[in-house]
N, CA, C and O atoms as a GROMACS GRO file, in nm:
protein
  508
    1MET      N    1   0.082  -0.129   0.012
    1MET     CA    2   0.008   0.001   0.003
    1MET      C    3   0.078   0.120  -0.004
    1MET      O    4   0.158   0.141   0.087
    2MET      N    5   0.066   0.196  -0.084
    2MET     CA    6   0.131   0.342  -0.083
    2MET      C    7   0.088   0.468  -0.002
    2MET      O    8  -0.020   0.527  -0.002
    3SER      N    9   0.197   0.491   0.062
    3SER     CA   10   0.149   0.602   0.167
    3SER      C   11   0.136   0.739   0.089
    3SER      O   12   0.190   0.761  -0.020
    4ALA      N   13   0.054   0.830   0.160
    4ALA     CA   14   0.005   0.951   0.098
    4ALA      C   15   0.109   1.065   0.128
    4ALA      O   16   0.118   1.174   0.069
    5GLN      N   17   0.190   1.015   0.237
    5GLN     CA   18   0.308   1.107   0.268
    5GLN      C   19   0.423   1.130   0.162
    5GLN      O   20   0.430   1.042   0.077
    6PRO      N   21   0.497   1.216   0.156
    6PRO     CA   22   0.602   1.206   0.082
    6PRO      C   23   0.734   1.170   0.123
    6PRO      O   24   0.779   1.219   0.227
    7GLY      N   25   0.798   1.094   0.059
    7GLY     CA   26   0.922   1.040   0.104
    7GLY      C   27   1.045   1.122   0.094
    7GLY      O   28   1.042   1.238   0.051
    8ARG      N   29   1.140   1.070   0.129
    8ARG     CA   30   1.261   1.147   0.164
    8ARG      C   31   1.353   1.096   0.031
    8ARG      O   32   1.360   0.975   0.009
    9VAL      N   33   1.410   1.177  -0.041
    9VAL     CA   34   1.485   1.157  -0.151
    9VAL      C   35   1.637   1.178  -0.088
    9VAL      O   36   1.664   1.267  -0.007
   10LEU      N   37   1.725   1.088  -0.135
   10LEU     CA   38   1.899   1.134  -0.133
   10LEU      C   39   1.939   1.097  -0.247
   10LEU      O   40   1.923   0.982  -0.287
   11VAL      N   41   2.004   1.201  -0.324
   11VAL     CA   42   2.101   1.177  -0.428
   11VAL      C   43   2.243   1.160  -0.391
   11VAL      O   44   2.305   1.256  -0.347
   12LEU      N   45   2.294   1.053  -0.405
   12LEU     CA   46   2.451   1.055  -0.321
   12LEU      C   47   2.538   1.075  -0.461
   12LEU      O   48   2.540   0.980  -0.539
   13GLU      N   49   2.588   1.161  -0.484
   13GLU     CA   50   2.689   1.163  -0.631
   13GLU      C   51   2.839   1.146  -0.588
   13GLU      O   52   2.907   1.230  -0.530
   14LEU      N   53   2.878   1.016  -0.630
   14LEU     CA   54   3.011   0.955  -0.615
   14LEU      C   55   3.082   0.965  -0.758
   14LEU      O   56   3.094   0.869  -0.833
   15ASN      N   57   3.126   1.094  -0.786
   15ASN     CA   58   3.208   1.117  -0.906
   15ASN      C   59   3.305   1.026  -0.924
   15ASN      O   60   3.379   0.989  -0.834
   16GLU      N   61   3.311   0.983  -1.050
   16GLU     CA   62   3.440   0.881  -1.114
   16GLU      C   63   3.431   0.746  -1.039
   16GLU      O   64   3.521   0.664  -1.052
   17ILE      N   65   3.339   0.726  -0.973
   17ILE     CA   66   3.332   0.569  -0.890
   17ILE      C   67   3.263   0.487  -0.988
   17ILE      O   68   3.173   0.529  -1.062
   18THR      N   69   3.304   0.373  -0.987
   18THR     CA   70   3.242   0.260  -1.112
   18THR      C   71   3.215   0.124  -1.020
   18THR      O   72   3.282   0.089  -0.923
   19TRP      N   73   3.116   0.065  -1.069
   19TRP     CA   74   3.059  -0.054  -1.002
   19TRP      C   75   3.163  -0.171  -1.035
   19TRP      O   76   3.168  -0.270  -0.962
   20ASP      N   77   3.248  -0.157  -1.150
   20ASP     CA   78   3.367  -0.250  -1.136
   20ASP      C   79   3.468  -0.267  -1.039
   20ASP      O   80   3.547  -0.362  -1.028
   21LEU      N   81   3.456  -0.147  -0.956
   21LEU     CA   82   3.556  -0.108  -0.845
   21LEU      C   83   3.458  -0.155  -0.720
   21LEU      O   84   3.491  -0.242  -0.640
   22MET      N   85   3.367  -0.104  -0.718
   22MET     CA   86   3.275  -0.147  -0.581
   22MET      C   87   3.228  -0.258  -0.547
   22MET      O   88   3.242  -0.308  -0.435
   23ASP      N   89   3.146  -0.326  -0.674
   23ASP     CA   90   3.078  -0.464  -0.649
   23ASP      C   91   3.188  -0.548  -0.596
   23ASP      O   92   3.151  -0.607  -0.494
   24PRO      N   93   3.334  -0.578  -0.635
   24PRO     CA   94   3.400  -0.684  -0.589
   24PRO      C   95   3.420  -0.662  -0.428
   24PRO      O   96   3.413  -0.752  -0.344
   25LEU      N   97   3.447  -0.521  -0.402
   25LEU     CA   98   3.484  -0.496  -0.251
   25LEU      C   99   3.325  -0.543  -0.177
   25LEU      O  100   3.334  -0.629  -0.090
   26MET      N  101   3.216  -0.502  -0.202
   26MET     CA  102   3.102  -0.541  -0.160
   26MET      C  103   3.104  -0.664  -0.130
   26MET      O  104   3.100  -0.709  -0.016
   27ASP      N  105   3.111  -0.752  -0.272
   27ASP     CA  106   3.119  -0.881  -0.242
   27ASP      C  107   3.185  -0.962  -0.165
   27ASP      O  108   3.150  -1.077  -0.137
   28ARG      N  109   3.308  -0.889  -0.117
   28ARG     CA  110   3.400  -0.938  -0.015
   28ARG      C  111   3.372  -0.914   0.110
   28ARG      O  112   3.457  -0.950   0.193
   29GLY      N  113   3.246  -0.846   0.160
   29GLY     CA  114   3.213  -0.814   0.245
   29GLY      C  115   3.259  -0.675   0.329
   29GLY      O  116   3.244  -0.651   0.449
   30LEU      N  117   3.320  -0.592   0.222
   30LEU     CA  118   3.395  -0.466   0.264
   30LEU      C  119   3.276  -0.377   0.225
   30LEU      O  120   3.183  -0.414   0.154
   31LEU      N  121   3.292  -0.249   0.283
   31LEU     CA  122   3.184  -0.132   0.263
   31LEU      C  123   3.013  -0.193   0.290
   31LEU      O  124   2.922  -0.190   0.207
   32PRO      N  125   3.010  -0.245   0.432
   32PRO     CA  126   2.862  -0.291   0.466
   32PRO      C  127   2.762  -0.169   0.433
   32PRO      O  128   2.654  -0.189   0.377
   33ASN      N  129   2.811  -0.023   0.476
   33ASN     CA  130   2.709   0.060   0.473
   33ASN      C  131   2.672   0.108   0.336
   33ASN      O  132   2.561   0.157   0.314
   34PHE      N  133   2.762   0.096   0.246
   34PHE     CA  134   2.746   0.139   0.095
   34PHE      C  135   2.650   0.008   0.046
   34PHE      O  136   2.565   0.024  -0.042
   35ARG      N  137   2.667  -0.102   0.101
   35ARG     CA  138   2.567  -0.204   0.045
   35ARG      C  139   2.439  -0.187   0.099
   35ARG      O  140   2.340  -0.206   0.028
   36ARG      N  141   2.428  -0.152   0.222
   36ARG     CA  142   2.300  -0.126   0.276
   36ARG      C  143   2.217  -0.020   0.203
   36ARG      O  144   2.094  -0.025   0.194
   37LEU      N  145   2.290   0.071   0.156
   37LEU     CA  146   2.254   0.204   0.090
   37LEU      C  147   2.187   0.135  -0.068
   37LEU      O  148   2.076   0.160  -0.114
   38LEU      N  149   2.269   0.064  -0.114
   38LEU     CA  150   2.212  -0.010  -0.260
   38LEU      C  151   2.112  -0.095  -0.225
   38LEU      O  152   2.028  -0.111  -0.314
   39GLU      N  153   2.092  -0.162  -0.112
   39GLU     CA  154   1.997  -0.245  -0.107
   39GLU      C  155   1.841  -0.174  -0.056
   39GLU      O  156   1.730  -0.218  -0.084
   40GLU      N  157   1.867  -0.080   0.008
   40GLU     CA  158   1.746  -0.005   0.034
   40GLU      C  159   1.715   0.112  -0.063
   40GLU      O  160   1.621   0.189  -0.044
   41GLY      N  161   1.799   0.119  -0.164
   41GLY     CA  162   1.774   0.232  -0.251
   41GLY      C  163   1.780   0.182  -0.408
   41GLY      O  164   1.727   0.072  -0.428
   42VAL      N  165   1.832   0.242  -0.507
   42VAL     CA  166   1.859   0.222  -0.610
   42VAL      C  167   2.003   0.251  -0.681
   42VAL      O  168   2.062   0.346  -0.629
   43ARG      N  169   2.057   0.203  -0.764
   43ARG     CA  170   2.160   0.247  -0.833
   43ARG      C  171   2.158   0.223  -0.999
   43ARG      O  172   2.105   0.137  -1.069
   44GLY      N  173   2.243   0.345  -1.030
   44GLY     CA  174   2.239   0.378  -1.151
   44GLY      C  175   2.344   0.318  -1.241
   44GLY      O  176   2.446   0.305  -1.175
   45GLU      N  177   2.359   0.281  -1.350
   45GLU     CA  178   2.465   0.233  -1.427
   45GLU      C  179   2.525   0.350  -1.527
   45GLU      O  180   2.447   0.408  -1.603
   46PRO      N  181   2.652   0.379  -1.526
   46PRO     CA  182   2.704   0.474  -1.569
   46PRO      C  183   2.709   0.522  -1.734
   46PRO      O  184   2.800   0.471  -1.799
   47HIS      N  185   2.624   0.612  -1.800
   47HIS     CA  186   2.590   0.603  -1.921
   47HIS      C  187   2.588   0.755  -1.975
   47HIS      O  188   2.510   0.834  -1.922
   48ALA      N  189   2.653   0.785  -2.053
   48ALA     CA  190   2.645   0.955  -2.074
   48ALA      C  191   2.609   0.973  -2.244
   48ALA      O  192   2.630   0.879  -2.322
   49LEU      N  193   2.568   1.070  -2.279
   49LEU     CA  194   2.494   1.084  -2.393
   49LEU      C  195   2.621   1.190  -2.463
   49LEU      O  196   2.639   1.196  -2.585
   50GLU      N  197   2.681   1.247  -2.389
   50GLU     CA  198   2.808   1.349  -2.422
   50GLU      C  199   2.911   1.258  -2.484
   50GLU      O  200   2.948   1.152  -2.435
   51VAL      N  201   2.964   1.320  -2.618
   51VAL     CA  202   3.111   1.305  -2.674
   51VAL      C  203   3.200   1.390  -2.633
   51VAL      O  204   3.183   1.499  -2.579
   52ALA      N  205   3.326   1.315  -2.673
   52ALA     CA  206   3.448   1.413  -2.648
   52ALA      C  207   3.420   1.549  -2.763
   52ALA      O  208   3.381   1.528  -2.878
   53PRO      N  209   3.442   1.660  -2.721
   53PRO     CA  210   3.524   1.702  -2.619
   53PRO      C  211   3.428   1.761  -2.481
   53PRO      O  212   3.474   1.830  -2.390
   54ASP      N  213   3.290   1.716  -2.492
   54ASP     CA  214   3.212   1.745  -2.398
   54ASP      C  215   3.183   1.626  -2.276
   54ASP      O  216   3.103   1.634  -2.182
   55LEU      N  217   3.259   1.535  -2.306
   55LEU     CA  218   3.238   1.409  -2.221
   55LEU      C  219   3.320   1.439  -2.089
   55LEU      O  220   3.433   1.391  -2.080
   56ASP      N  221   3.269   1.515  -1.987
   56ASP     CA  222   3.348   1.532  -1.857
   56ASP      C  223   3.279   1.510  -1.760
   56ASP      O  224   3.161   1.496  -1.792
   57PRO      N  225   3.302   1.498  -1.646
   57PRO     CA  226   3.193   1.462  -1.539
   57PRO      C  227   3.129   1.551  -1.529
   57PRO      O  228   3.010   1.524  -1.541
   58TRP      N  229   3.161   1.703  -1.504
   58TRP     CA  230   3.098   1.828  -1.472
   58TRP      C  231   2.971   1.831  -1.577
   58TRP      O  232   2.859   1.858  -1.536
   59VAL      N  233   2.993   1.805  -1.700
   59VAL     CA  234   2.887   1.845  -1.792
   59VAL      C  235   2.782   1.701  -1.766
   59VAL      O  236   2.660   1.719  -1.756
   60THR      N  237   2.829   1.584  -1.758
   60THR     CA  238   2.723   1.466  -1.730
   60THR      C  239   2.658   1.478  -1.608
   60THR      O  240   2.546   1.426  -1.604
   61TRP      N  241   2.710   1.546  -1.481
   61TRP     CA  242   2.645   1.566  -1.394
   61TRP      C  243   2.540   1.671  -1.375
   61TRP      O  244   2.442   1.670  -1.299
   62THR      N  245   2.586   1.774  -1.472
   62THR     CA  246   2.490   1.888  -1.501
   62THR      C  247   2.364   1.829  -1.585
   62THR      O  248   2.253   1.880  -1.574
   63THR      N  249   2.391   1.719  -1.670
   63THR     CA  250   2.266   1.667  -1.763
   63THR      C  251   2.203   1.583  -1.662
   63THR      O  252   2.082   1.574  -1.683
   64LEU      N  253   2.247   1.512  -1.550
   64LEU     CA  254   2.184   1.432  -1.468
   64LEU      C  255   2.087   1.540  -1.394
   64LEU      O  256   1.966   1.520  -1.380
   65TYR      N  257   2.146   1.643  -1.353
   65TYR     CA  258   2.077   1.744  -1.236
   65TYR      C  259   1.983   1.835  -1.310
   65TYR      O  260   1.913   1.904  -1.236
   66THR      N  261   1.962   1.855  -1.461
   66THR     CA  262   1.902   1.926  -1.508
   66THR      C  263   1.780   1.860  -1.585
   66THR      O  264   1.674   1.923  -1.587
   67GLY      N  265   1.789   1.736  -1.651
   67GLY     CA  266   1.737   1.621  -1.709
   67GLY      C  267   1.735   1.667  -1.862
   67GLY      O  268   1.645   1.624  -1.934
   68VAL      N  269   1.831   1.753  -1.912
   68VAL     CA  270   1.842   1.794  -2.053
   68VAL      C  271   1.973   1.763  -2.102
   68VAL      O  272   2.068   1.762  -2.024
   69PRO      N  273   1.991   1.733  -2.254
   69PRO     CA  274   2.124   1.709  -2.274
   69PRO      C  275   2.195   1.822  -2.287
   69PRO      O  276   2.137   1.931  -2.291
   70GLN      N  277   2.336   1.812  -2.297
   70GLN     CA  278   2.420   1.929  -2.319
   70GLN      C  279   2.414   2.037  -2.392
   70GLN      O  280   2.449   2.151  -2.364
   71GLU      N  281   2.350   1.977  -2.523
   71GLU     CA  282   2.315   2.100  -2.602
   71GLU      C  283   2.220   2.182  -2.566
   71GLU      O  284   2.222   2.294  -2.619
   72THR      N  285   2.117   2.153  -2.476
   72THR     CA  286   2.034   2.248  -2.413
   72THR      C  287   2.091   2.307  -2.291
   72THR      O  288   2.085   2.430  -2.284
   73HIS      N  289   2.141   2.250  -2.204
   73HIS     CA  290   2.182   2.329  -2.080
   73HIS      C  291   2.319   2.383  -2.102
   73HIS      O  292   2.359   2.453  -2.009
   74GLY      N  293   2.400   2.368  -2.198
   74GLY     CA  294   2.470   2.457  -2.269
   74GLY      C  295   2.635   2.482  -2.187
   74GLY      O  296   2.723   2.564  -2.216
   75LEU      N  297   2.631   2.365  -2.066
   75LEU     CA  298   2.780   2.366  -1.962
   75LEU      C  299   2.867   2.329  -2.061
   75LEU      O  300   2.839   2.243  -2.144
   76LYS      N  301   2.983   2.398  -2.058
   76LYS     CA  302   3.099   2.394  -2.126
   76LYS      C  303   3.241   2.374  -2.056
   76LYS      O  304   3.329   2.304  -2.105
   77MET      N  305   3.252   2.435  -1.952
   77MET     CA  306   3.336   2.423  -1.859
   77MET      C  307   3.310   2.409  -1.708
   77MET      O  308   3.209   2.445  -1.648
   78LEU      N  309   3.434   2.342  -1.652
   78LEU     CA  310   3.426   2.340  -1.499
   78LEU      C  311   3.399   2.472  -1.427
   78LEU      O  312   3.468   2.572  -1.443
   79GLU      N  313   3.293   2.464  -1.347
   79GLU     CA  314   3.254   2.583  -1.279
   79GLU      C  315   3.214   2.701  -1.329
   79GLU      O  316   3.228   2.812  -1.278
   80GLN      N  317   3.157   2.670  -1.442
   80GLN     CA  318   3.064   2.752  -1.514
   80GLN      C  319   2.942   2.831  -1.424
   80GLN      O  320   2.862   2.756  -1.368
   81ASP      N  321   2.926   2.955  -1.410
   81ASP     CA  322   2.828   3.008  -1.334
   81ASP      C  323   2.707   2.936  -1.363
   81ASP      O  324   2.677   2.936  -1.482
   82LYS      N  325   2.633   2.879  -1.288
   82LYS     CA  326   2.500   2.799  -1.303
   82LYS      C  327   2.403   2.911  -1.374
   82LYS      O  328   2.320   2.885  -1.461
   83ASP      N  329   2.428   3.039  -1.318
   83ASP     CA  330   2.310   3.133  -1.425
   83ASP      C  331   2.315   3.140  -1.568
   83ASP      O  332   2.231   3.188  -1.645
   84GLY      N  333   2.451   3.072  -1.597
   84GLY     CA  334   2.439   3.063  -1.747
   84GLY      C  335   2.407   2.936  -1.818
   84GLY      O  336   2.436   2.918  -1.936
   85ILE      N  337   2.350   2.852  -1.748
   85ILE     CA  338   2.275   2.723  -1.758
   85ILE      C  339   2.173   2.749  -1.839
   85ILE      O  340   2.126   2.860  -1.815
   86GLY      N  341   2.112   2.682  -1.938
   86GLY     CA  342   1.997   2.698  -2.025
   86GLY      C  343   1.879   2.594  -1.944
   86GLY      O  344   1.778   2.555  -2.001
   87ALA      N  345   1.908   2.568  -1.830
   87ALA     CA  346   1.759   2.490  -1.796
   87ALA      C  347   1.773   2.486  -1.638
   87ALA      O  348   1.877   2.522  -1.583
   88ARG      N  349   1.658   2.440  -1.565
   88ARG     CA  350   1.664   2.430  -1.458
   88ARG      C  351   1.698   2.320  -1.398
   88ARG      O  352   1.688   2.211  -1.453
   89TRP      N  353   1.756   2.339  -1.246
   89TRP     CA  354   1.819   2.198  -1.208
   89TRP      C  355   1.715   2.154  -1.119
   89TRP      O  356   1.609   2.217  -1.112
   90ILE      N  357   1.736   2.060  -1.058
   90ILE     CA  358   1.624   1.988  -0.984
   90ILE      C  359   1.623   2.060  -0.835
   90ILE      O  360   1.517   2.070  -0.774
   91TRP      N  361   1.710   2.093  -0.797
   91TRP     CA  362   1.697   2.176  -0.688
   91TRP      C  363   1.622   2.316  -0.689
   91TRP      O  364   1.570   2.370  -0.591
   92ASP      N  365   1.625   2.358  -0.803
   92ASP     CA  366   1.535   2.489  -0.823
   92ASP      C  367   1.366   2.432  -0.816
   92ASP      O  368   1.275   2.503  -0.773
   93TYR      N  369   1.347   2.308  -0.861
   93TYR     CA  370   1.217   2.268  -0.828
   93TYR      C  371   1.194   2.242  -0.672
   93TYR      O  372   1.097   2.295  -0.618
   94LEU      N  373   1.276   2.169  -0.605
   94LEU     CA  374   1.280   2.150  -0.476
   94LEU      C  375   1.257   2.288  -0.416
   94LEU      O  376   1.161   2.288  -0.340
   95LYS      N  377   1.310   2.388  -0.427
   95LYS     CA  378   1.321   2.505  -0.356
   95LYS      C  379   1.206   2.566  -0.388
   95LYS      O  380   1.155   2.621  -0.290
   96ASP      N  381   1.136   2.580  -0.500
   96ASP     CA  382   1.028   2.627  -0.525
   96ASP      C  383   0.914   2.558  -0.471
   96ASP      O  384   0.809   2.618  -0.446
   97ALA      N  385   0.929   2.426  -0.449
   97ALA     CA  386   0.815   2.358  -0.366
   97ALA      C  387   0.839   2.363  -0.205
   97ALA      O  388   0.775   2.298  -0.122
   98GLY      N  389   0.936   2.448  -0.181
   98GLY     CA  390   0.961   2.481  -0.051
   98GLY      C  391   1.000   2.365   0.068
   98GLY      O  392   0.985   2.363   0.190
   99LEU      N  393   1.057   2.271  -0.028
   99LEU     CA  394   1.109   2.160   0.079
   99LEU      C  395   1.270   2.206   0.095
   99LEU      O  396   1.344   2.286   0.036
  100ARG      N  397   1.282   2.121   0.195
  100ARG     CA  398   1.453   2.145   0.264
  100ARG      C  399   1.538   2.057   0.178
  100ARG      O  400   1.503   1.943   0.147
  101LEU      N  401   1.640   2.106   0.145
  101LEU     CA  402   1.733   2.037   0.056
  101LEU      C  403   1.888   2.081   0.137
  101LEU      O  404   1.905   2.164   0.227
  102GLY      N  405   1.977   2.004   0.077
  102GLY     CA  406   2.102   2.003   0.114
  102GLY      C  407   2.193   1.984  -0.012
  102GLY      O  408   2.193   1.879  -0.076
  103ILE      N  409   2.274   2.099  -0.045
  103ILE     CA  410   2.377   2.067  -0.181
  103ILE      C  411   2.524   2.085  -0.124
  103ILE      O  412   2.568   2.191  -0.080
  104TYR      N  413   2.589   1.967  -0.131
  104TYR     CA  414   2.722   1.965  -0.067
  104TYR      C  415   2.828   1.925  -0.178
  104TYR      O  416   2.837   1.807  -0.212
  105GLY      N  417   2.922   2.038  -0.246
  105GLY     CA  418   3.008   1.978  -0.338
  105GLY      C  419   3.012   1.940  -0.473
  105GLY      O  420   3.102   1.880  -0.532
  106SER      N  421   2.872   1.993  -0.529
  106SER     CA  422   2.859   1.929  -0.656
  106SER      C  423   2.886   2.060  -0.743
  106SER      O  424   2.849   2.175  -0.720
  107ALA      N  425   2.970   2.006  -0.862
  107ALA     CA  426   3.046   2.112  -0.949
  107ALA      C  427   2.924   2.206  -0.982
  107ALA      O  428   2.808   2.182  -0.948
  108ASN      N  429   2.969   2.324  -1.059
  108ASN     CA  430   2.874   2.404  -1.119
  108ASN      C  431   2.773   2.468  -1.034
  108ASN      O  432   2.679   2.518  -1.095
  109THR      N  433   2.773   2.478  -0.917
  109THR     CA  434   2.674   2.502  -0.813
  109THR      C  435   2.694   2.669  -0.792
  109THR      O  436   2.604   2.722  -0.727
  110TRP      N  437   2.790   2.748  -0.835
  110TRP     CA  438   2.813   2.874  -0.787
  110TRP      C  439   2.716   2.960  -0.888
  110TRP      O  440   2.679   2.925  -1.000
  111PRO      N  441   2.686   3.073  -0.825
  111PRO     CA  442   2.670   3.112  -0.700
  111PRO      C  443   2.569   3.034  -0.626
  111PRO      O  444   2.469   2.998  -0.687
  112PRO      N  445   2.586   2.995  -0.476
  112PRO     CA  446   2.491   2.933  -0.403
  112PRO      C  447   2.363   3.009  -0.379
  112PRO      O  448   2.371   3.132  -0.370
  113LEU      N  449   2.265   2.958  -0.369
  113LEU     CA  450   2.149   3.028  -0.311
  113LEU      C  451   2.094   3.001  -0.192
  113LEU      O  452   2.114   2.898  -0.126
  114GLU      N  453   2.004   3.121  -0.155
  114GLU     CA  454   1.950   3.093  -0.023
  114GLU      C  455   1.855   2.993  -0.039
  114GLU      O  456   1.764   3.007  -0.122
  115VAL      N  457   1.869   2.860   0.054
  115VAL     CA  458   1.756   2.796   0.048
  115VAL      C  459   1.709   2.743   0.182
  115VAL      O  460   1.789   2.772   0.271
  116ASN      N  461   1.587   2.663   0.229
  116ASN     CA  462   1.587   2.606   0.330
  116ASN      C  463   1.672   2.455   0.350
  116ASN      O  464   1.636   2.344   0.310
  117GLY      N  465   1.757   2.479   0.402
  117GLY     CA  466   1.875   2.413   0.432
  117GLY      C  467   1.997   2.433   0.425
  117GLY      O  468   2.041   2.518   0.503
  118PHE      N  469   2.085   2.371   0.342
  118PHE     CA  470   2.217   2.423   0.308
  118PHE      C  471   2.264   2.412   0.166
  118PHE      O  472   2.203   2.342   0.086
  119TRP      N  473   2.385   2.491   0.130
  119TRP     CA  474   2.421   2.493  -0.002
  119TRP      C  475   2.594   2.509   0.007
  119TRP      O  476   2.637   2.620   0.036
  120VAL      N  477   2.670   2.420  -0.013
  120VAL     CA  478   2.789   2.426  -0.007
  120VAL      C  479   2.859   2.422  -0.173
  120VAL      O  480   2.878   2.310  -0.220
  121PRO      N  481   2.885   2.514  -0.237
  121PRO     CA  482   2.922   2.492  -0.376
  121PRO      C  483   3.051   2.392  -0.383
  121PRO      O  484   3.120   2.366  -0.284
  122GLY      N  485   3.074   2.343  -0.508
  122GLY     CA  486   3.161   2.261  -0.550
  122GLY      C  487   3.311   2.266  -0.512
  122GLY      O  488   3.333   2.372  -0.453
  123PRO      N  489   3.413   2.198  -0.524
  123PRO     CA  490   3.544   2.238  -0.448
  123PRO      C  491   3.626   2.311  -0.561
  123PRO      O  492   3.744   2.328  -0.534
  124PHE      N  493   3.586   2.355  -0.676
  124PHE     CA  494   3.654   2.454  -0.761
  124PHE      C  495   3.578   2.605  -0.757
  124PHE      O  496   3.609   2.697  -0.832
  125SER      N  497   3.501   2.609  -0.681
  125SER     CA  498   3.411   2.748  -0.698
  125SER      C  499   3.518   2.841  -0.646
  125SER      O  500   3.618   2.808  -0.583
  126ARG      N  501   3.479   2.972  -0.685
  126ARG     CA  502   3.590   3.078  -0.657
  126ARG      C  503   3.573   3.108  -0.506
  126ARG      O  504   3.682   3.131  -0.454
  127ASP      N  505   3.499   3.113  -0.445
  127ASP     CA  506   3.518   3.133  -0.277
  127ASP      C  507   3.424   3.024  -0.212
  127ASP      O  508   3.417   3.014  -0.089
   0.00000   0.00000   0.00000
C-alpha cells in the first residue's frame, strides 16, 4: 500500500566511481554501509550521451541534475556559473516547492542560493 506522505530522497553523487570497483569490494563483505544503501535504494549504471570534447564529469552531472542534454543546458567548462545554464536544476524545483534540501560539493553550483537547508558549492568554486 502506498503512503500519501511524501518520502525522502537522497541523491548521493560519487563522481568517477564505478561498479567495477565497488561490486568486488562489497562481494568480499567490505563496505557494508554502502551495500545497505544499495539494498534499500537504487543504483544507476554509468551512461553518458555526451561525446568528446564534452565528455567530462561536470557536464554529465549537469545533464543528470537538469534532465536535459548538454546541447540544451549549454555547460562547457568546470565551474561555469549556474546562472549561465539554459535549464532548471532539480534543486530549483525543490526550492520552489518549499522543500528542505542540502547541496554539498556538486560542481557548477556557484553562486549558491538561499535555501531551506544548506548549500555548499563545488570544490573548484571561486570562494
